C-alpha positions in Angstrom: 149.9 -9.1 -165.5 147.0 -7.1 -167.0 147.4 -4.8 -170.0 146.8 -1.8 -167.7 149.5 -2.8 -165.3 151.9 -3.3 -168.2 151.2 0.1 -169.6 151.7 1.7 -166.1 155.1 -0.1 -165.8 156.2 1.1 -169.3 155.1 4.7 -168.5 157.0 4.6 -165.2 160.1 3.3 -166.9 159.9 6.1 -169.4 159.4 8.7 -166.6 162.4 7.2 -164.7 164.6 7.6 -167.8 163.4 11.2 -168.4 164.2 12.0 -164.7 167.8 10.8 -165.2 168.0 12.7 -168.5 166.7 15.9 -166.9 169.3 15.8 -164.1 172.0 15.0 -166.6 171.0 17.9 -168.8 171.0 20.3 -165.8 174.6 19.3 -164.9 175.7 19.5 -168.5 174.2 23.0 -168.8 176.0 24.2 -165.7 179.2 22.6 -167.0 178.9 24.4 -170.3 178.6 27.7 -168.5 181.7 26.9 -166.4 183.7 26.1 -169.5 182.6 29.4 -171.2 180.7 27.8 -174.1 178.9 30.3 -176.3 175.1 30.6 -176.3 174.9 28.9 -179.7 176.5 25.8 -178.1 174.5 26.0 -174.9 171.1 26.5 -176.5 170.7 22.8 -177.5 171.0 21.7 -173.8 168.7 24.5 -172.8 166.1 23.3 -175.3 166.3 19.9 -173.8 165.8 21.3 -170.3 162.8 23.3 -171.4 161.1 20.3 -173.0 161.7 18.1 -170.0 160.5 20.9 -167.6 157.3 21.2 -169.7 156.8 17.4 -169.6 157.2 17.2 -165.8 155.0 20.2 -165.3 152.2 18.6 -167.4 152.7 15.3 -165.5 152.5 17.1 -162.2 149.3 18.8 -163.3 147.8 15.5 -164.3 148.8 13.9 -161.0 147.3 16.8 -159.1 144.1 16.7 -161.2 143.7 13.0 -160.4 144.2 13.6 -156.7 141.6 16.4 -156.9 139.1 14.2 -158.6 139.7 11.5 -156.0 139.3 14.2 -153.2 142.7 13.4 -151.7 144.7 16.5 -152.7 145.8 17.2 -149.1 146.9 13.6 -148.5 148.7 13.5 -151.9 150.7 16.6 -151.0 151.6 15.5 -147.5 151.8 11.7 -147.6 152.5 10.9 -151.3 155.2 13.5 -151.7 153.1 15.8 -153.9 155.0 18.7 -152.5 158.2 17.2 -153.9 156.6 17.0 -157.3 155.5 20.6 -157.0 159.1 21.8 -156.2 160.6 19.8 -159.0 158.0 20.7 -161.6 157.1 24.4 -161.0 160.3 26.1 -159.8 162.6 25.1 -162.7 159.9 26.0 -165.2 159.1 29.4 -163.7 162.5 30.6 -162.7 164.8 28.8 -165.2 163.1 27.7 -168.3 160.4 30.4 -168.3 162.7 33.3 -169.1 164.1 31.5 -172.1 160.6 30.7 -173.3 159.8 34.3 -173.1 162.9 35.2 -175.0 162.0 32.8 -177.9 158.4 33.9 -178.0 158.8 37.7 -177.9 162.6 38.3 -178.4 164.9 40.7 -176.6 163.4 43.8 -178.1 163.1 46.0 -175.1 165.5 47.3 -172.5 163.2 46.2 -169.6 163.1 42.7 -170.9 166.8 42.4 -171.3 167.2 43.7 -167.7 164.7 41.2 -166.4 166.3 38.3 -168.2 169.7 39.0 -166.9 168.7 39.6 -163.3 166.1 36.9 -163.1 168.6 34.3 -164.1 170.9 35.1 -161.2 169.2 32.5 -159.0 170.8 29.6 -160.9 170.5 27.4 -157.9 166.8 26.9 -158.4 167.6 24.8 -161.4 168.8 22.1 -159.0 165.2 21.7 -157.9 165.1 19.2 -160.7 167.1 16.9 -158.5 164.0 16.4 -156.4 162.8 14.2 -159.3 165.4 11.7 -158.3 163.5 11.0 -155.1 160.8 9.3 -157.2 163.3 6.6 -158.1 163.2 5.3 -154.5 161.0 2.2 -154.5 158.2 2.8 -152.0 155.4 0.9 -153.7 156.4 -2.7 -153.1 154.8 -4.2 -150.0 158.0 -6.0 -149.1 160.2 -2.9 -149.3 157.7 -0.2 -148.4 159.2 0.5 -144.9 162.8 0.6 -146.2 161.8 2.6 -149.2 160.0 5.2 -147.2 162.9 5.5 -144.8 165.3 6.0 -147.7 163.0 8.5 -149.2 162.8 10.5 -146.0 166.6 10.4 -145.6 167.1 11.4 -149.3 164.6 14.2 -149.0 166.3 15.6 -145.9 169.7 15.5 -147.5 168.6 17.1 -150.7 166.6 19.8 -149.0 169.6 20.7 -146.8 171.9 20.9 -149.8 169.6 23.1 -151.8 168.7 25.3 -148.8 172.4 26.0 -148.2 173.1 26.8 -151.9 170.0 29.0 -152.5 170.4 30.7 -149.1 174.0 31.6 -149.8 173.2 32.8 -153.3 170.3 35.0 -152.1 172.5 36.4 -149.3 175.2 37.3 -151.8 172.7 39.1 -154.1 171.5 41.3 -151.2 175.1 42.0 -150.1 175.2 39.8 -147.0 177.6 37.2 -148.4 180.7 38.2 -150.5 181.1 36.5 -153.9 181.7 37.2 -157.5 178.4 39.1 -157.8 179.4 41.7 -155.3 182.9 42.3 -156.7 181.7 42.5 -160.3 178.8 44.8 -159.3 181.2 47.3 -157.7 183.3 47.3 -160.9 180.2 47.9 -163.0 179.2 50.8 -160.8 182.6 52.4 -161.3 182.2 52.0 -165.1 178.7 53.6 -165.0 180.0 56.5 -162.9 182.9 57.0 -165.4 180.5 57.0 -168.3 178.2 59.5 -166.6 181.2 61.8 -165.8 182.4 61.8 -169.4 179.5 61.1 -171.8 180.2 60.7 -175.4 181.3 58.1 -177.9 185.0 58.7 -177.5 184.9 58.4 -173.7 182.8 55.2 -174.1 185.4 53.7 -176.4 188.2 54.4 -174.0 186.3 53.0 -171.0 185.3 49.9 -173.0 189.0 49.3 -173.7 189.6 49.0 -170.0 186.4 47.2 -169.0 186.0 44.2 -171.2 182.5 43.5 -169.7 181.0 46.6 -171.3 178.9 45.6 -174.2 176.8 48.6 -175.3 176.2 52.2 -174.3 173.1 54.1 -175.3 172.5 57.8 -174.7 169.1 59.3 -175.1 168.0 56.3 -177.2 171.1 56.5 -179.5 173.8 53.8 -179.4 177.2 55.5 -178.9 179.2 52.4 -178.4 178.7 48.7 -179.2 181.2 45.9 -179.0 179.3 43.6 -181.3 176.7 43.6 -184.1 173.1 42.6 -183.3 173.7 39.2 -185.0 176.9 38.7 -183.0 175.0 39.5 -179.7 172.4 36.8 -180.6 175.1 34.2 -181.3 177.3 34.9 -178.3 174.9 35.7 -175.5 171.9 34.1 -174.0 169.2 36.2 -172.2 170.8 35.3 -168.9 174.2 36.8 -169.9 173.3 40.5 -170.3 173.0 42.9 -167.4 171.6 46.4 -167.6 172.2 49.6 -165.7 170.7 53.0 -166.1 172.7 56.1 -165.0 171.6 59.6 -164.3 169.9 61.2 -167.3 169.3 59.0 -170.3 172.4 56.9 -170.2 171.9 53.2 -170.5 174.7 50.6 -170.1 174.7 46.9 -170.9 177.3 44.5 -169.4 178.1 40.9 -169.9 177.4 38.7 -166.9 179.5 35.8 -168.2 182.1 35.9 -165.5 179.5 36.1 -162.7 177.4 33.3 -164.2 180.5 31.2 -164.6 181.3 31.5 -160.9 177.7 30.8 -159.9 177.5 27.8 -162.3 180.6 26.3 -160.7 179.1 26.5 -157.3 175.8 25.1 -158.6 177.5 22.3 -160.4 179.5 21.4 -157.3 176.4 21.4 -155.1 174.5 19.3 -157.6 177.2 16.7 -157.9 177.5 16.5 -154.0 173.7 16.2 -153.7 173.6 13.3 -156.2 176.5 11.6 -154.4 174.6 11.8 -151.1 171.4 10.5 -152.7 173.4 7.6 -154.3 175.0 6.8 -151.0 171.7 6.7 -149.2 170.1 4.5 -152.0 173.1 2.1 -151.8 173.0 1.9 -148.0 169.3 1.1 -148.0 169.6 -1.3 -150.9 172.4 -3.2 -149.1 170.3 -3.3 -145.9 167.3 -4.6 -147.9 169.5 -7.3 -149.6 170.9 -8.3 -146.2 167.4 -8.7 -144.8 166.4 -10.8 -147.7 169.4 -13.1 -147.1 168.6 -13.4 -143.4 171.9 -11.7 -142.3 172.2 -8.1 -141.4 175.6 -6.8 -140.2 175.3 -5.9 -136.5 172.0 -7.8 -136.1 173.4 -11.2 -135.1 172.5 -10.6 -131.4 168.9 -10.1 -132.2 167.0 -13.3 -132.1 164.1 -12.1 -134.2 166.4 -10.6 -136.9 165.2 -7.1 -136.3 167.6 -4.1 -136.1 
């Protein structure tokens, strides 16, 4: 084994470990939302996800650059599963980690930024695109297992795409009102609260409404805060940029809500979908591993009648 081959194997082992860690961090992040952990507790897991997303994005860029230099970009995307690397590297960074990076870089200093963060984060299912990285763990490089490895990769890709398509499709349908879920029910409640605040503007009315609607965080009228449930420091400690929603009523009334209950319900669905997808991938990997082992031993269940040992 040459030094170059040894370095490649070490790098691949490191990448494989980071793939498993990125999937584990994703599931832990969703679990922390489900359990209602505060942002200060969740932020450590989110930092890990951001660092790993940046690593895999840079690795994707390097692999894409090498394919471009070798003038095989098209083949790399189609035949070498480059499109899988694209989904696993770009979507989580842009739609999940990106908003948090913006928060840390510029802060939640403007109303429009707060609104964008809260609404952008609603598509939590896109974080499960990190699971596509698991497909790289299927061995398709060895000449003796290339056929079985590629068959397992195709089966795993189909299963994972189907799982994520159902999750993201249902979530998108719920956001546009075609599929009932927690988002629709809580949105109706927020509209009622905003209508009540518009009908009775003023600090006293806002206090009374906030005592009924525990999701109401802050009310601002003509640029002046007339109600706030927490101090600015407490907001930073309790809530991440994905947990604050924003509505603007007629006139200059601005209303901020917590999205915690909505995100908890969405995170539960995402976590369940992620665990199911991993279970399916593990089952496929075990089935093909068993088949490969049986071939190596010369006995394949169900193949006894075939004289040449082929399925």
